[in-house]
C-alpha positions in Angstrom: 35.4 60.0 -38.3 35.8 56.2 -38.8 38.8 56.1 -36.5 36.5 57.4 -34.0 34.0 55.0 -34.6 36.3 52.0 -34.4 37.6 53.1 -31.3 34.6 53.4 -29.7 33.7 49.8 -30.8 36.6 48.6 -29.3 36.2 50.4 -26.1 32.5 49.0 -25.8 33.2 45.5 -26.7 36.2 44.9 -24.7 34.2 45.5 -20.8 31.6 43.3 -22.7 33.8 40.4 -23.3 35.3 40.8 -19.8 32.2 40.9 -18.1 31.2 37.6 -20.0 34.3 35.6 -19.2 34.9 36.6 -15.8 36.3 33.8 -13.3 33.0 33.9 -11.3 31.1 33.3 -14.0 33.3 30.6 -15.1 33.1 29.1 -11.6 29.6 29.1 -11.9 28.9 27.5 -15.1 31.4 24.8 -14.0 29.3 24.2 -11.0 26.2 24.2 -12.8 27.7 21.6 -15.5 28.8 19.4 -12.4 25.6 19.5 -11.0 23.8 18.4 -13.7 26.0 15.9 -14.6 25.9 14.4 -11.1 22.1 14.6 -11.3 22.0 12.7 -14.5 24.5 9.8 -13.2 22.4 9.5 -10.0 19.0 9.5 -12.0 20.5 6.9 -14.6 21.8 4.9 -11.4 18.4 4.6 -9.6 16.2 4.2 -13.4 18.4 1.7 -14.7 17.4 -1.2 -12.6 13.9 -0.6 -13.4 14.3 -0.4 -16.8 16.3 -3.5 -16.9 13.3 -5.5 -15.0 11.0 -3.9 -17.5 13.1 -4.7 -20.7 13.7 -8.2 -19.5 9.9 -8.8 -18.8 8.7 -8.1 -22.4 11.6 -10.3 -24.2 11.6 -14.0 -25.1 13.8 -16.5 -23.2 16.3 -17.0 -26.3 17.0 -13.1 -26.5 17.2 -13.0 -22.4 19.9 -15.8 -22.6 21.7 -14.3 -25.6 25.6 -13.0 -24.6 25.1 -10.0 -26.6 23.7 -7.1 -24.5 20.5 -5.9 -26.0 19.2 -2.8 -24.8 15.9 -2.9 -26.3 13.9 -5.5 -27.0 14.1 -6.7 -30.6 10.7 -8.6 -30.6 8.9 -7.5 -27.6 6.2 -10.2 -26.1 3.6 -10.4 -23.4 4.2 -14.2 -23.3 6.1 -13.7 -19.8 3.1 -12.1 -18.2 1.0 -14.6 -19.6 2.9 -17.5 -18.1 3.2 -15.8 -14.7 -0.7 -15.0 -15.0 -1.8 -18.4 -16.1 0.4 -20.5 -13.7 -1.3 -21.8 -10.8 2.0 -22.2 -8.9 2.0 -18.2 -9.3 -1.2 -17.5 -7.3 -1.0 -14.0 -8.4 -4.6 -13.4 -7.8 -4.8 -14.8 -4.3 -1.4 -13.3 -3.5 -2.3 -10.1 -5.1 -5.9 -10.1 -2.4 -3.5 -11.1 0.6 -1.4 -8.3 0.1 -4.3 -5.9 -0.6 -6.3 -7.2 2.4 -2.9 -6.8 4.8 -1.5 -3.5 3.3 -4.9 -2.0 3.0 -6.0 -2.7 6.8 -2.9 -2.0 8.1 -2.4 1.6 6.6 -6.1 2.5 7.7 -5.3 1.3 11.2 -2.1 3.3 10.9 -3.2 6.7 9.4 -6.3 6.9 12.0 -3.8 6.6 14.9 -1.1 8.6 13.2 -3.8 11.3 13.0 -4.2 11.5 16.6 -1.0 11.1 17.9 0.4 13.4 15.5 -2.7 16.0 16.6 -1.8 15.4 20.4 2.0 15.9 20.2 1.4 18.7 18.1 -1.3 20.7 20.1 -1.2 19.5 23.8 1.4 19.8 26.4 1.6 16.9 28.8 3.9 15.0 31.1 6.4 12.9 29.2 5.7 14.4 25.8 9.5 15.5 25.1 10.6 11.9 26.4 7.6 10.3 24.1 8.8 12.0 20.9 12.4 11.2 21.3 11.0 7.6 21.9 9.5 7.5 18.6 12.5 8.9 17.2 14.9 6.3 18.8 12.7 3.5 17.4 13.3 4.6 13.7 17.4 4.0 14.7 16.3 0.2 15.7 17.0 -2.4 12.8 13.9 -3.8 11.8 15.1 -7.5 12.5 15.3 -6.9 16.3 11.7 -5.4 16.2 10.4 -8.5 14.3 12.1 -10.8 16.5 10.2 -9.2 19.4 7.0 -8.9 17.8 7.2 -12.6 16.4 7.5 -13.9 20.0 4.6 -11.5 21.1 2.5 -13.0 18.3 3.5 -16.6 18.9 1.9 -16.2 22.6 -1.2 -14.6 21.4 -1.5 -17.1 18.4 -1.7 -15.0 15.8 1.2 -16.4 13.8 0.4 -17.5 10.3 -2.2 -15.4 10.2 -3.3 -11.9 8.5 -4.2 -10.4 11.9 -0.7 -10.8 13.1 0.8 -9.6 10.1 -1.6 -6.3 10.2 -0.5 -6.1 13.7 3.2 -5.8 13.0 2.8 -3.7 10.1 0.4 -1.1 12.0 3.0 -1.0 14.7 6.1 -0.8 12.6 5.1 2.2 10.5 3.8 4.3 13.2 6.9 6.1 14.6 8.0 7.6 11.3 4.1 8.3 10.3 3.6 10.3 13.5 6.9 12.7 13.1 5.9 13.1 9.7 2.5 14.4 10.2 3.4 16.0 13.5 5.6 18.3 11.4 2.7 19.1 9.2 0.3 19.8 12.1 2.8 22.4 13.7 2.3 24.4 10.2 -1.6 24.9 10.7 -1.7 27.8 12.9 -3.6 27.3 16.3 -6.0 30.3 15.9 -8.0 28.4 13.6 -9.3 25.7 15.6 -9.7 27.8 18.5 -11.8 30.1 16.6 -13.9 27.2 15.7 -14.4 26.1 19.4 -15.2 29.8 20.2 -18.0 29.6 17.7 -19.4 26.4 19.2 -17.7 23.3 17.7 -16.5 20.6 19.8 -12.5 19.8 19.7 -13.5 16.6 17.5 -15.6 18.8 15.2 -12.8 21.2 15.2 -10.4 18.6 14.1 -12.7 17.0 11.4 -14.2 20.1 9.7 -10.9 22.5 10.1 -7.8 20.6 10.9 -8.1 17.4 8.7 -9.3 19.5 5.4 -6.1 21.9 6.0 -3.9 18.7 6.7 -5.2 16.7 4.0 -1.8 16.9 1.8 -0.2 15.5 4.8 -2.5 12.8 5.6 -2.4 11.6 2.2 1.5 11.7 1.9 1.7 9.7 5.1 -1.0 7.3 3.6 0.8 6.8 0.5 4.0 6.3 2.1 2.4 3.6 4.7 0.9 1.8 2.1 3.7 1.5 -0.2 6.0 0.6 2.5 3.5 -2.1 3.5 3.1 -3.5 0.1 6.6 -3.9 -0.6 7.7 -5.5 2.5 9.0 -8.9 2.7 10.9 -10.1 5.4 7.9 -10.0 8.1 5.7 -11.2 5.7 8.1 -14.5 4.9 8.5 -14.8 9.0 5.1 -14.5 10.1 3.0 -16.3 7.7 4.1 -19.6 6.1 0.9 -21.0 4.7 1.2 -21.2 0.7 -2.8 -19.5 1.0 -1.7 -16.7 2.9 1.6 -15.6 1.3 1.7 -11.9 0.0 3.1 -10.9 -3.5 6.9 -10.1 -2.4 6.9 -13.6 -0.7 5.2 -15.4 -3.8 7.5 -13.9 -6.1 10.6 -15.7 -4.2 8.2 -18.8 -4.1 7.6 -18.8 -7.7 11.4 -19.2 -8.8 12.2 -22.2 -10.0 14.6 -24.6 -8.1 16.6 -26.2 -11.3 16.9 -23.2 -13.5 16.0 -19.3 -13.1 13.3 -18.1 -15.7 14.0 -14.7 -16.0 11.5 -13.4 -18.0 8.4 -14.9 -15.9 10.3 -13.3 -12.9 10.7 -10.1 -14.0 7.2 -10.0 -15.3 6.2 -11.0 -11.9 8.2 -8.6 -10.4 6.7 -5.8 -12.7 3.0 -7.1 -11.8 3.9 -6.5 -8.0 5.2 -3.0 -8.1 2.5 -1.9 -10.4 -0.1 -0.9 -7.8 2.6 1.1 -5.6 3.6 2.8 -8.9 -0.1 3.6 -10.0 -0.8 5.0 -6.3 2.3 7.0 -6.2 1.9 8.6 -9.7 -1.6 9.5 -8.6 -0.9 11.1 -5.4 2.7 12.7 -6.1 1.8 16.2 -5.9 0.2 16.0 -2.3 3.0 13.5 -1.4 5.8 16.1 -2.3 3.8 18.9 -0.7 3.0 16.7 2.5 6.4 15.5 2.8 8.3 19.2 2.5 5.5 21.2 4.4 7.0 20.5 7.9 10.4 21.6 6.8 8.9 25.2 5.7 7.5 26.1 8.8 
């Protein structure tokens, strides 16, 4: 009887072991491990510069200049932030207000135009619709520097250089093509029957858009708004080219002008960079769920 039990155990365990260590499962495990290694490496590669900026912002000058690399601040301090906020040459408050005005107004204009244009491309059939859609797509392939040159000449002719309205016009124009494409994909996922039913019940086209389409497309609108605002908030080249007056500079430009000419003060520089990025980070964290849902909705149609 003992021999019979041992034979059964051996016959039962061998197939199980064979199933556990088949080639397919080994290859699958290797693929999973490789994927996790790549994801971890890419994540660390993206996070490392940001983490280093934050670390340097909380370090004292003697630790920053230490040739020995320190991955964590030994004596964290807020001295760098205090120096930036109290330095009149930094003009943090004025630059923050300039960036908020320019980015806020241009984002509002871009969102309004984007909603109307994306709705028209999604719902109406008109002559030149495909050509216009391809034109919007091709604009995204043009280097921003070329667009900036032509826009700068245009702003010179209408005498809006060295002014916030000129920068707002540029930001509004440059952010529209991609934003329209993003929101059009979201409008395409909303059934046409819903607004037709609303209009049958007596609503006008604008009322159907306001009370039916916009509430359903709110995640997409939020994603476009956040994307446009973050792009305008962090933009540097156009702000440096169009606006030269010190009182009108935005935060990214003011960071460069805050640098010392004789030596580089890395602590205040990194602290200033952290202050510049905080509004965009807070906005992104607040709207993260709707941002991801809005960006991917057009691809799940």
